[in-house]
N, C-alpha and C positions, 0 to 999 in steps of 0.2 A: 546399586544395579547400573551397569553400563548399558546405555542404549546405542545401538548401531544405526548410523544414518547413511543414506544414499543421496546423491545430488543429481538431479535431472537438469541438465543445462551445462554449457561450457563457456558462456560469455562472461562479461565483466561482473554481472551481479552474482553469478555462481562462484566466482572467485571470492567475492565478499562473503557468501554463505560458507565457503570452505574455511575462511579465516575465522569466522564467528564460531564454527564448530571446533576448530583447534583451540580457541580461547575459552571454551565452555567445559567445565569439569563434568565428568560422568557420561561423556559421549565419545564416540569414535566414528570417523568418516571411513566407510568400508568400501563404497562402490560409487562409480561415476558413469553417467551416460550423457552425451550431448550430440547435437546435430553435426558438429565438426569433430571427427575422430581424433585429429591431431591435437587440437586444443584440449579435448577431453583427456587424452593420454598424458599430456603435459601436466594437467592439474592433478590427475590421479597419482602420478609419480611424485609430485611435489608434496602430497599429503599422505602418501603411503596407502592409497586405496587401489582397488581393482578397477580398471577401465573396461567398459563394454562397448562394442559396436552395435550389438543387437539389444533393442529395448526390452524385449521379453526376457532375455537372459539376465539383464540388469535387474528387472523386477523380481526375478527368481533367486537373486543372491540371498543367501542365508548364512549366518544370522543377520537380519536387518529388520528393524521395527518401524522406521519412518523415513520419508523422503522429503527433501526440500526441492520445490519446483521453481526453476529460474529460467525456463525456456521462454520464447517470445510470448507475449501476453495472449495472443489468439490461440495458443496451444495449451494454455494452463489447464483448462477444464479437461481436455482430452487426456493429457498426461496424468493429471491428478486422479481422474476416474480409473485409468488403467492401474494405478498404484492401489487405489482403494479396493478394487476387485481382487487384488492379491493380498488383502488384509493388512495393508500398510497405512499408518497414520500419515497425513499429508499437511505440510506447512508450505503455503504458496506465496510467492512474491506478489506484491500488488501489481495490477488489479487482479482480482480472482479470475476473471476472464474479461472478454470485451463485450459480451452480451449477457443480460440477465437470464435469457433462455438457457444458455449453456451452463450458467451458474446454478440454476434450479436443478438441472439434470445431475450436476456434480453433487449438490447437497443431498439429493435423493440417493445417489450411489453410496455416499459416505454413511448416511443413515442406515441403509440396507446392510452395509458391510460392518457396521458397528465400530467405525474408526473415527478418530478425531480429525477435524478439518480446521486449519487456522490460516489467517492472512497476515502478511508482514506489513503492518502499518506501525513503524517504529515510533512515530510521534506519541502514540498512546503509552509508551514506556518511558518517555523522556521525563526526568524528575520535575522540571519546570512546568511541563504541560499537565502532569498528574496533579501538581499543586493548583494549576489554573482550573482543571476540571472540578476539583473540590470547592474552589472559590465560587465558580459559577453555580454549582449544584447547591451550595449553601445560601445563595441569594445575595452575595456581597455586592454584586454589580447592579442589583435592583432590577427594575423592569426595563424592557428594551425600548430605546428610542426608535422612532420610525424615520429617521432621516434617509553555418553550413557543415559546421564540422560535426556536430552531434549526429546528424543524419547520415553524413557521408561514411561514417565508420561502421555502418550496419546495413544489412540488406533487408531488414524487416521494420526498422523504425520509420515512422512517417507513412505507414500503409494502413488502410482500413482493416485488412484481413488479419494481420498479426499484431499491430499496435493498437487497433481499435479506435484510433483518433490521434490527435496531436497534443497540443499544449494542455487541453483539458484532461484527456484520458491518461496521459503519461506523467506530466509534471504536476498539474493542479490537483490531481486526485488525492494526494497527501493532505492538502489544505481542505479539500471538500470533506474528506473523512474526519478531519479534525473539527470542522464546523458541525457536522452531523453528530459527532461524539459529544461536543459541548452544548449544542443548542437544540438537538432533536431533529425530527423529520422536516423535510421541505415539502410545502404544499403546492407551490407554483413557481415556475421559472420563466425568465424572459432573457434570451441569449442571442448574441450575434457573433459570428466567427468570420475570419478572413485567412486566406493564405497569402501573406503579404510579401514574404522575402524568399522563402525556401522553395525549391522545386520538388514538392512532395504532394501526395494525394490529399493530405488532411490539413487541418488548420494549424497555423503557427501563431495565431492571435485570437483571443476570445475575451469577451466581456459579458457579464450576466448580472441580473438582479434575482435574488432568491427570497422568497417569502416563506417563512417557517410556520409550522402549525401553531407554535406557541406565541406567535405575534412578532417575533424578531424579523428584521429584514437585513439582507447583506448584499454588498456589491462584490463581484469577483472579477479580477483581471488576470489573465494568464497569457504568457507569450514566450516563444522561443525566437521571436523576431527582433527583440529589443536589445540594444547594446548598453552596458557590457554584460548583462545577465546578473541582475542583482539578487541577493538572497531573498528567500520567501519572507513576507511580512504579513502578519495578521493583526488587525486592530478590532477589539471587542469593546463596545461602548454601551453602557446602560445608564439608567437614571441616577445611579449612585457612583459611577466612576468609569474609568477606562483602563484597559490592560493592553499592552502592545507586545507582540511576539515577533522575534526575528530568528529565522531558522527554527531551532527547537528550544530557544531560550526566551524567558520573559525579560524584556529590557526596560519596561516602564510600567509602574503601577501607580495610578492616581485615583484614590478613593475618598469619598467624603468621610467615611469612618475607616481609619487605617487598620490594617490587619498585618500579622507577621508575613514577611515575604517568602518567596520560594527558597528551598535549601541552597546553601552556598555550594558552588562547584568550582574546582580549581581551573578547569580549562574549558574552552568552547569547542564546538563541533570542528573537527580538524579535516573535514572533507574538502575536496577540491572545490573550485568555484561553481556557481550555478550553471556555467557554460559546459561543464564536463559531465559525462554519464558515469564516470568512475566514482565508486563509493570507497574512499580510503579509510574512513573512520567506521569501524565495525561495531562500536559499542551499542548502537541502537538495535542492530540486527541480533547481537548477542543477547540483549535483554529480552527481545521477542522470543528467541529460541529458548532461553531459560524458562520463560513463562510457559511456552508450549510444552516443553518437557515435563514441567510440573503438572500441566493439565493431563498429559498422557498417563503420568504415574498416579495421580490422585483422583482423576475423574472430574476435577473442577473445570469450568469453562475457561477457554483461553482468552487473552486480551481482545482478540477479534476473531470470531468464528465465521463460518460460511455465511450464515444469515446476516450477520452484522456487516461483513465485507461486501455483501451484495448491494447494500444501500448506496454506496458511492457510485457503483457502476450504473444503478438505476437512475441516479441523479444526472450522471454524465449523459446517459441516453436521452433523458428529458431535455437537457440543454442543447444537444444536437438536434433534437426534434424541433425545438423552438427556433433555432437558427435557420433550419430548413423552411419552416412555415412562416417565419418573419413576425411572430407574435408570441404572447405568453401561452404556456401550456401547463396543464396539471401534471404533477408527478404521480405516476400511476399507483405507487405503493402496492406492488404485487408481491410483497415479501412472502416467502414460503412460511407456511404455518409450522409451529413447533410440533415434533412428533409426539 
């Protein structure tokens, strides 16, 4: 069965979504809508879809079963809710939105409409990180020790209203979701932020300490102020060993008791450097899309649904709250109950 997909958004990430759709068997891109009609028309023409200037007409396109939302972060819930009300399944680019209040409303709307809601956190589908998740869940690491161009190219990045924050809300949220996925919920945070270099409303530099419910502690540093923009690096250390991740690959495994390593892969992430907003390597998005399509067809939960995607935004809110107050704060854990 072919599933027909619409794309909400006309920017860089929507181009990534369109390429992921083109490379995924069993789907067809049929409709596009974006805030910039010219960009939307160009993308629709490139992929053989119908371009719409009116959002309501786009949502009424049929046949169409699901939409990919890639508009500015502060519009994600609004646009996803509009799609859910029309009976469309929704796969949303990270973050799900910029506040948990909006996310809760979206989750309720999708529950009411009986449609699937998914969030694009492609780390969860990366083969090396799937291996790491199993390693951590199996206890192999033991117990936890307790030890200007990016913004200039867009009118919404670097704003509270549409970006929801800076280095934490936009760049670090992938790593925060990864930590939550691997280590569980965070109980308390202590964060500090600065706007050090860029002329933006939000922070370009952040540091934080996270205390997890299970006893683990983590330090987080995120910045769009540092030259030259190094790849993301995550180090996880327990009483039985250490694993180091760069981008979406495990680059070092040191365990007291050796285990088989992650699956061999021929090539690395081919995306542009960390200084660029352009996602050129669509394999991660394609994996998430394939998983979401399977969830729609089978009824199984997607890799990251609305309730799971809410957690990283809740954590970011707590980090900003801590930075404003100048001290540690509890993460509220207001997760929406399962229906």
